[in-house]
Structures are given as structure tokens and as C-alpha cells.
C-alpha angles and dihedrals in degrees: 000000000000116000100186120118105230124184091257090052091047088054094055091043088062087058092048128336092216088067089073090071090054096041091056095049117070091202091077121087112248117187094182093064086074094032092061090049091053095043090050090056095042098043099040097239093146093051093046090052091052092048090052091055090053088059088061103046122189095038124144118233121216104219106160112123096220115087090213090054090047091054092046093049091046092051091052095048096048089061084081114093094225121027142140117216131191115210098349115178126224132184136194112179104315094333110108132181135179110204120211095218128357122188116195123194104170105299093339110102132189112202108198123192112192121209131178090224127121123243121174103220091201099050112014131090136185089219124091133207100232097025127040090236125033112249093235091060100042097087091052094045093046086053090055092043091055092049091049092052092052092048092049091053096042093046112020089169091068128089104216126197114195121217139183114210110204140170111267106225091192091068125083123216114253092190123079108221097016093144093050093048089074111050129180116238132177124231117181092329094313119114115229133176119232116206117213116246111261095022109148117191091199088071088072108080123203099022119255089217119068126190117223124198103225098179093121095045092049089048090055092052093048093050095050129068116266116232114223134156085259090059136262117322138172109261097240093042090050092053092048093046092051093044095047095049091046093049091048090052092239123158118238115226118250114267105202114200147107091307089070089072092076102027109147094208091082139108132169116271093250090054095056116116135155090273097035105055124169108235089189091059090046090056093049093049093049094046094045101037125208089025118121110207100219094146134081122265088241087066091058129078087267087071093064108116112253091337110169101188101063091124090059091055092045090051087058091050093250110143108150119072093225090061095058112111120220090236088065091063126077100226114205114185122216111189110236093009141081103242120210090256090049087054090053090053092048090050091051091050090050090051089054093048091250135123132036123310090234128034117190132180091222101185094049093047092048091050095047095044089046090057093054116101125221137271092057113210114203111198137179128185131210114205144167137205102201115200089216109040119240092206133053114248092036125112127222110284093012114158117263115194106194107153145029137174125207130198117184123207116192127207091256091058095257109149128192138163091241107176146002138176131199120174112177103140109144111258095016117118100217106189103093093040091052091051090050090052090048091051090053091046101052098031118193101300136068135039117290110219125201137162118254125323104311101095094045092049093048094050092052091051094046090051090059091046091054089053094046093048091045094230109200092239096035093130092056093045093048091049090052093048091048090052087060105038103034105129094226109027102019120129096222116111120189107219093176094056090044091053090048090054099042113021133067119178126182114244096037096094087236092295132126103205110134091239089059099039098047099060091043093051093045089055092054107034115092091186093056091046091052094045105038096031087073122084094248104110111110092022127107088270091061111010121207132191095209112024127078118247114278097028111164119212101186110069130155135218121187089349095306131107112254114233103252091228088062089062092067127087115246119268092226130058091198100103095212094051093044092048093048093049091046089055088047089071089069113094122224093033099096096262103093093095090052092051094044090054092053093249095169092055091046091055091045092051091052090053091049090054090064104101090203094059112128110259093230091052091047091055092046094052092046091050092051093047089054093050093050094046091048090054090051092061093039089054089058090050092051092050092048093048094049094049091045090057093047095052097049 
């Protein structure tokens, strides 16, 4: 069991010191170990790190796997007067850091932390109005502050200047295919970045990465108390306290609070084994002795949807949702809607085994559905925001709209998967072409249905891109987009938001994500079971562009409906990627943000941008993307049809 306080461990200790005990023991489940791997692939962190090294040519990379060897090699190399090091490792006592890039000129040191995060150099600031440092930047700056402290202690003779190197979102790429010039490869479990032959970083002017001296910001953080679940502490004292207790092998007490809602050291009770322990359950059992945590976290007060007063309930020793009294909620009624507090009450009733399985705001649903005009067009987008643009003229994190699916439901009940579009050819900016295809697909009549805000947000951003890029038919494209997104007369209808306001279904944990709502509705809707339990999908009765005739969506296993998404083959053949994404479907394990942001499609699009990708593999990935996207729009249709039957 390692007892060193690394910079990654210091980061999680800021979230909760008790996590250090779980992070240093491999027997505890840790969802974020996979989450960081997935996020690195989806957000381009590995490529950004490689690009940063190209900005400091001639550096020496410390690659040995052993920390002791890393420290020894670093110590030898810093004997040079002038040297650039990639990922050098330093230690003072049991405090250990691995620096992204270190530039040494005598005793003058530049400590450079590289992040695949956007920062508009013309408009952004690390400083806040009400707080000295904006909350979104504090984790990154605390990271740098910790590294600086260790370097100062290990080498007091040095003068160290701390830097954050970030993507400048005010700069456009001058290189076509920049993002695909640096590709992630795997070598014996280690992720590496391969740089395409002939790639010249000097072709990108100005640089997409900008280095920011954060001496003042780090100084502010170090001079102010640090807020943690263990209370406020001086920065230096906090580091020493964490390091000393870790080195001594001491156990931190449980700090029960709102941070427990997203603790990554959690697994469901049925998944617990001797080498897969739930740290979350261990905290609960210790804090509430002699409690035995045999229930899911979703059954506790942490499962209450967007509940902001968890700490108040905890202070009153209320942990299980079923034990919450109605008087402890602030109920705010919204006529014709399920308010957030109403949803809390419905969740509590479900936890007690009370209430109806389905709660519907009938009048509101009837009115909204009655206002929709046939044909109904159900659409879903797949998008990406690559850190390193794949197309010249794009900025870091610019929106890429590369795919949509479209189901059409006519007034007579006829349903067909009518259209789809996927443009992932390397070097081709897809946005305007996808919008043109969407315009042709949905025409100028009928309500266009989507799920939550994503499609509306994307269309607004693509409209501005078409203007900025001076697309030849920009006026036509902008007029079409306006016809969809106009706040008063637009054709877009948000089914996800409507369901959130008007529908509560047991088994969804109070949530309204489509991946939660669909299985719950399938389990309760007789009409869906009768309709989609038959082998008619893909036939003339219900045409499909991607599924073979006679496909059956409703299937059972051990008496329970199988989630339709589990019927599909994985997008990725890489076992580690496929396994991590499969686990990402499980809520309360730290992955839900990744799934909600379409992380699998983002990774797939990045692979498709590689011009050297095998043609067979390219076709396989594209086929799987189409199948998943088609299911996304079919899921909306199923939910709409079930609710329509219930409100008649």
C-alpha cells in the first residue's frame, strides 16, 4: 500500500480526505480510474500534452514505470545547468509530484501544468467577483500550488515560476487535420501519442496553447483558508496534515455530506467482494454505527434528484430516503407541473413502497401533445468538441455536428426511420452539410421533437459558424435554423424537458435522462410490449435504415425487460474501451456526465478522423454509430407513444 501524497491524491483529498484511504488501497472500487481514461480519450488530454511537449523541443522524457527510478533519473538530469524535462518526478518526504514540463535555466525554473481546458486569452480571467479565484479554476490552481510547494521544499535554492498551459479558444487552427496528426495508441496498457510524419508545429500560428503565469493566483490560494469536508485549513498545514496521516497509515474519519453523492469509491451492494469494496458503504457504516449499508446509494438521501439540503438531513441523522418526513421538505407547487420538490416527495413515497407507479400531469401533457403538428419528426444529434481541431478555421472546443437520426411518425400512426446523416470523412467540416441534410429530412411542416437542450444549443452554435465561415447558402441555412429554434414560433419541441416537468415513473431514480426513462416505460407499458415485442421492426410495417427485418426490441431475461441499448454490439473492439463505456451506462458510478455528453460517439468520431484507419474498421464503426443513433430517436418515439396511450 503506497503512502505517498501525490498531486492526484491531493486533488481528491480536497474533495474528501477520507478518499485517501480508499485511493491507496486497490481493494476498493474506484469508478474514476476508468472515468479518467475515458475522459482523456474523449477530451483530447493526451494529444494536448503531446502538443505542449512539441512547444519545448529537445526535452527529455522520464518514462520509467517505477517512481523510485523516476526520482533517481530526474535527480541526475537536473544536475545539468540548462535542461527541459517532460514528466520529471520530485519527492520531499512522502510528498511526490510528477510535473508535466519543467524548464531549468540555472536556478530559474518554469513549472508548467498542461490542461486540455479552454481559456479565451482575450476575455477570460482566473479571478472572480465574489471570490478571489473562480470556482472552476480552483482545482487546477490548487494542483499547481501543491506542485510548487513540493518543489520549493525539495529545492529551496530554486526560484520557481508556476504556469498553467491552456488551449486558447480565441485562436483558429491554421492546420487542416491538426487533431488527427496526433493519435492515441496503446502499448502494453500504456497510452501513447503517435505524431504523424511531417507534422510541423510551426505551421500553427499563433499557437493554440498559451502559457499563463499563475504566480499571483497561486499566492492567493496559499494565503487563504482551504475549504474541505474536514473544515477550513491553512494550505500548507493541510498538505502536511494529509501527508503525515497518510505516511503513518492512519485512517481518516468519515466526513458525511453532499460530496458523498458523487463519491467514486462506490459499488452496488451486490457487486461487493473482498477485492471490490464500497468505500462509500464503509463510511456510512462507520458514521452510523451499528448500521449495515445493504442498500443502494440511490435509496439514500443522496439519491434525491437535485436536492440541495442533503447536509441538513445528515445533520439530523437521516440517511435513508424512506425516513425523510414531508415536513423536512420545502414543497413548492407548480400548477400543471411536477416541481423539483414534488419529485422529491414522489421519490420518498416510492422508497416507502407507496404511491402510484406512474404519475402524469394529464392536462399539461394533453395540451402540449395536442399542439404538436403531424408529421412528428424525432431527431437526435451526435456531436464533438475536439480540444485540437480537426479542421482549419476551427477553434479549440468548437462544436462539430457530424450525425443525426430521424424517425417520422405520421398522423395515422405509421412510423419509419426516414433519414440519417453521418459525415466523418477526414478533413471534411461536416456542420453545414449535416444541417442541409436535416432541412431536407424534416421539410417545412410538422413538429420536430428532441430530448433536452442539446439539439437546440447545437443549432444555434452552428448557425453562427455558418455566418463566420461565410457558407455560400448561409442565409438559407440560418433561416431554416431560425424556423426551428425561434422561442415563439420555432418547430422544436423538447420531449425530455416536458417529461421532466410532467412525468414521474418508478425505477428512474427521479431522473429524466432517456437512458433511465426508456427501460422504466418499457417495463410498464402494455401497448409498447404488444407493439415492439413483435418482429416487425425493419419490415415494411416499420422501416429501418440499419436493422434487419423482424428485429424485436422487447426481450426479457430472468423475467425482466432487457434495456434495448444492451442488445447492440459495442462500438469499439478495444476491450478496455468497450468495457469502460459499458460500465459508463451505470448511474452513480461517476460516468453519467460522460454518457450524457455522448462520450462514446466523441471517441468514435476522433477515430474516424484518422486517415490511416483501416477501411473495414471505418465501415464497422460508422455502422454501429448509425445503429445507436437510430435507437436514440426510436427511444423518443416509444416514450411518446406510451405516454400518449396513458393520457387518453
